[in-house]
C-alpha positions in Angstrom: 105.6 19.1 -125.6 101.5 19.0 -127.0 98.3 18.3 -124.8 96.6 15.0 -125.6 93.6 16.5 -123.4 91.3 19.5 -124.2 89.3 21.3 -121.7 85.7 22.1 -124.0 85.2 26.0 -125.3 88.2 27.2 -123.4 88.8 29.9 -125.4 85.3 30.8 -125.0 85.4 30.7 -120.9 88.2 33.0 -120.9 86.3 35.5 -123.3 83.0 35.0 -121.3 84.7 36.4 -118.0 86.5 38.7 -120.2 82.8 40.3 -120.6 82.3 40.1 -117.2 84.9 42.9 -116.2 87.3 40.9 -114.6 90.9 42.5 -114.1 93.2 40.9 -117.0 95.3 39.8 -114.0 92.3 37.0 -112.4 91.4 36.6 -116.1 95.6 35.1 -116.4 94.7 33.4 -113.3 92.3 31.5 -114.1 93.5 30.5 -116.9 96.5 29.0 -115.4 94.8 27.5 -112.6 92.8 25.3 -115.4 95.8 25.1 -117.2 97.1 23.1 -114.2 93.9 21.0 -114.5 94.6 20.0 -118.2 98.1 19.0 -117.2 96.8 16.9 -114.5 94.1 15.2 -117.0 97.3 14.9 -119.7 99.8 13.5 -117.4 99.2 13.7 -113.6 96.9 9.8 -113.9 98.0 6.8 -114.9 96.5 7.9 -118.3 95.4 10.5 -120.1 91.8 11.3 -119.6 89.7 13.2 -121.2 87.4 16.5 -119.6 84.2 14.1 -120.2 85.5 11.5 -118.5 86.1 12.9 -114.7 84.2 11.7 -111.5 84.6 12.5 -107.8 86.7 10.9 -107.9 89.3 11.9 -110.5 88.6 15.4 -108.2 90.2 13.8 -104.7 93.1 12.7 -106.9 93.2 15.8 -108.4 93.7 17.6 -104.8 96.4 15.3 -104.1 98.2 16.2 -107.1 98.0 19.6 -106.2 99.3 19.0 -102.9 101.9 16.7 -104.1 105.8 17.8 -105.3 104.4 15.7 -108.2 102.1 19.1 -109.6 103.5 20.6 -112.6 103.7 24.0 -113.4 101.6 25.1 -115.7 103.3 27.9 -117.4 106.7 25.7 -117.6 105.9 22.2 -117.0 108.4 22.0 -114.2 107.4 19.8 -111.7 107.1 22.4 -107.8 109.0 21.9 -105.4 107.0 24.8 -102.8 103.5 22.5 -101.6 100.8 25.4 -101.5 98.8 26.2 -98.9 95.0 25.6 -98.5 94.1 29.2 -99.9 96.5 28.8 -103.3 94.5 25.6 -103.3 91.5 26.7 -102.9 91.6 29.4 -105.8 92.8 26.6 -108.1 89.5 25.2 -107.3 87.5 27.8 -107.4 88.8 28.3 -111.1 87.5 24.8 -111.7 84.3 25.6 -109.9 83.6 28.7 -112.4 84.5 26.7 -115.5 82.2 24.2 -114.8 79.5 27.0 -113.9 80.2 28.4 -117.2 79.1 25.1 -118.8 76.3 24.6 -117.0 75.1 27.8 -117.4 75.6 27.7 -121.7 74.0 24.4 -121.9 77.5 23.0 -122.6 77.9 19.8 -121.2 79.8 19.3 -118.2 80.6 15.8 -116.4 80.6 17.2 -113.2 78.2 19.9 -111.5 80.6 23.0 -109.5 79.4 21.6 -106.3 81.4 18.1 -106.7 85.0 20.6 -106.4 84.8 20.6 -102.9 87.0 22.9 -101.5 89.2 22.3 -98.7 90.1 22.9 -95.1 92.1 26.3 -94.5 94.4 26.7 -91.5 94.0 29.1 -89.6 97.5 31.0 -89.1 97.9 33.9 -86.7 98.8 36.9 -88.6 102.3 38.2 -87.7 104.1 41.4 -89.1 107.5 42.9 -88.1 107.6 45.4 -85.7 107.2 49.1 -86.4 110.6 50.5 -86.4 111.7 46.7 -88.4 109.5 47.9 -91.5 110.3 51.3 -91.0 114.1 50.5 -91.6 113.1 47.5 -95.0 111.3 50.7 -96.6 114.5 52.8 -96.0 116.9 50.2 -96.9 117.0 50.0 -100.9 119.3 53.6 -100.4 121.6 52.0 -98.5 121.9 48.4 -100.1 121.3 49.2 -103.8 124.9 50.3 -105.8 122.9 52.0 -108.2 121.6 55.4 -106.5 118.7 55.3 -109.3 117.1 51.8 -108.3 117.7 52.8 -105.1 115.6 56.0 -105.3 113.1 54.1 -107.0 112.6 50.9 -105.0 112.8 53.0 -101.8 109.7 54.9 -103.3 107.8 52.0 -104.4 108.5 50.6 -101.1 107.0 54.2 -99.0 104.0 54.2 -101.4 102.7 51.0 -100.3 103.4 51.4 -96.6 102.2 55.7 -96.8 98.8 54.5 -98.6 98.2 50.0 -97.9 97.8 49.9 -101.7 98.5 46.4 -103.5 101.6 45.4 -104.8 99.4 45.1 -108.0 97.5 48.2 -107.6 101.7 50.0 -107.3 103.4 48.5 -110.3 100.5 49.7 -112.4 100.3 53.8 -111.4 100.8 56.0 -113.6 102.9 59.6 -114.0 99.1 61.6 -114.6 98.1 59.5 -111.5 100.2 61.6 -109.5 99.0 65.8 -109.2 101.1 66.6 -106.0 97.6 66.6 -103.8 99.6 63.8 -102.2 95.8 62.1 -103.2 95.6 58.9 -105.5 92.7 57.6 -107.1 93.0 54.1 -108.1 91.1 51.0 -109.3 91.8 48.7 -107.4 90.3 44.8 -107.2 87.1 43.9 -108.4 87.2 47.3 -110.5 86.6 49.3 -107.1 87.5 52.6 -107.3 88.8 54.3 -104.4 91.3 57.1 -103.2 94.8 56.6 -101.4 96.6 59.4 -99.1 100.5 59.6 -99.3 102.4 60.8 -96.4 104.1 64.0 -96.7 106.9 62.2 -96.7 106.4 60.3 -99.6 105.4 63.2 -101.5 108.8 64.2 -101.2 110.4 60.8 -102.1 108.1 60.7 -104.8 108.7 64.4 -106.0 112.8 63.9 -105.9 111.7 60.5 -107.8 110.3 62.4 -110.5 112.9 64.5 -110.5 115.3 62.0 -111.6 113.0 60.8 -114.6 114.2 62.5 -117.8 111.5 60.2 -120.2 108.5 61.0 -120.6 106.7 57.4 -120.6 103.7 56.9 -118.9 104.5 54.6 -116.2 105.2 55.6 -112.8 107.8 52.6 -112.0 109.9 51.7 -114.6 112.6 49.5 -114.9 116.0 50.7 -115.0 117.8 50.0 -119.0 120.0 51.4 -121.3 118.2 55.3 -122.5 117.4 53.5 -126.1 115.6 49.9 -124.8 112.4 49.7 -126.6 111.5 47.5 -124.2 111.9 50.7 -121.1 108.4 51.6 -121.5 107.7 48.6 -119.1 106.4 48.6 -115.4 107.7 47.4 -112.7 106.9 43.4 -112.3 105.3 42.7 -108.9 107.7 39.4 -108.6 110.5 41.7 -109.0 109.2 44.3 -105.9 108.4 41.1 -103.9 112.0 39.2 -104.7 113.5 42.9 -103.5 111.2 42.8 -100.6 113.3 39.1 -99.3 116.2 40.3 -100.2 116.7 43.6 -97.9 114.5 41.2 -95.1 117.2 38.4 -95.1 120.0 41.2 -95.3 118.4 43.0 -92.6 117.8 39.9 -90.5 114.0 40.3 -89.9 112.7 37.4 -89.1 109.4 37.7 -89.4 108.3 36.7 -92.6 107.4 40.0 -94.7 105.8 41.0 -98.8 104.3 43.4 -100.0 101.2 42.4 -98.7 102.6 42.3 -95.4 103.1 46.3 -95.8 99.6 46.8 -96.4 98.6 44.2 -93.6 101.2 46.7 -91.2 99.7 50.3 -92.6 96.4 48.8 -91.3 97.4 47.4 -88.0 99.5 50.2 -87.2 96.9 52.5 -88.2 94.7 50.5 -85.4 97.3 50.8 -83.2 96.6 54.7 -83.3 93.3 54.6 -82.8 91.4 54.5 -86.4 88.6 53.2 -86.8 87.9 49.8 -88.6 85.3 51.4 -91.3 88.4 54.1 -91.9 90.5 51.3 -92.7 88.5 49.2 -94.5 87.5 52.1 -96.7 91.5 52.7 -97.2 91.6 49.0 -97.6 89.3 48.7 -100.5 87.6 46.2 -98.8 83.9 45.2 -99.9 83.5 43.5 -96.7 84.2 44.7 -93.1 85.3 41.1 -91.8 88.2 41.1 -94.1 89.5 44.3 -93.1 89.7 42.4 -89.1 91.6 40.2 -90.2 93.8 42.5 -91.3 94.2 44.1 -87.5 94.2 41.0 -85.8 97.8 40.5 -86.8 99.4 42.7 -83.8 99.8 40.8 -80.4 101.2 44.2 -78.8 97.8 45.8 -79.4 95.9 43.0 -78.5 98.7 43.1 -74.8 97.2 47.0 -74.6 93.8 46.6 -74.9 94.0 44.1 -72.7 96.1 45.9 -70.1 94.1 49.2 -70.6 90.6 48.2 -70.4 89.8 44.8 -68.3 87.6 45.5 -65.8 89.8 44.1 -63.0 93.0 45.8 -64.4 93.2 47.6 -60.9 92.0 44.9 -58.5 94.7 43.5 -56.1 
């Protein structure tokens, strides 16, 4: 179905953010979010509304639209049944703010200012991380739960590397074979084009070596889908969606009741390092965070750590 509403200078905007050294994933997210806004202008109102006719009221209706079950996905034009979190909603609104800011900076006409797109208040949830033994069980489970030994080993290694290094799932899926030199240290390009080292545990090194030994191909991606030997698509990397779905499948089969994702392994990495006495500054470096405030949010996930700290350091702990 063709859109009746167009966003002015849309392609120019996407080219602009590419030239600002944004990652391909970020550019894709911005494009997808603005497609959602275009869908709203096209069919989310009582009648199609051109971009130059929008105002603050339209923006408020857009917020309500994003929070409703009438929201249409940007890619397949299907109605979404899952309600957006305040964080996801703000990410979409931030894309619109960025677009209007670009129009103004380039002296193009914009019917609203970026400040007119107000972000919503975010809920403050108490982050939860599964118990350490549960995370270890999850990491080791693919070799037991997968019918294919090769898939079982590959998926086990991916989870092991995630928890060993604390890297993001996108960083994991983008790894190349040349990134692995046997030293246990991996140099990666992280979010925002920030470079850093991450470190493998000895058992992660051993498992990765076992995985590489069964790789008879010469393809450059470290983690690849298991396809037929003559498949032309065999050089593709594992998708983040595949790994997230697998983690969910393993968690459900293991009956781990704490919601656990690839990002939860990153949370667990930071939380359990802190419980062992690692400094927040060191954890910040390992995670690739620009701000220490971001890191400390990860460290608030452990109720056990907070309880032990209270018992150990409270000034009245020995008074009766």
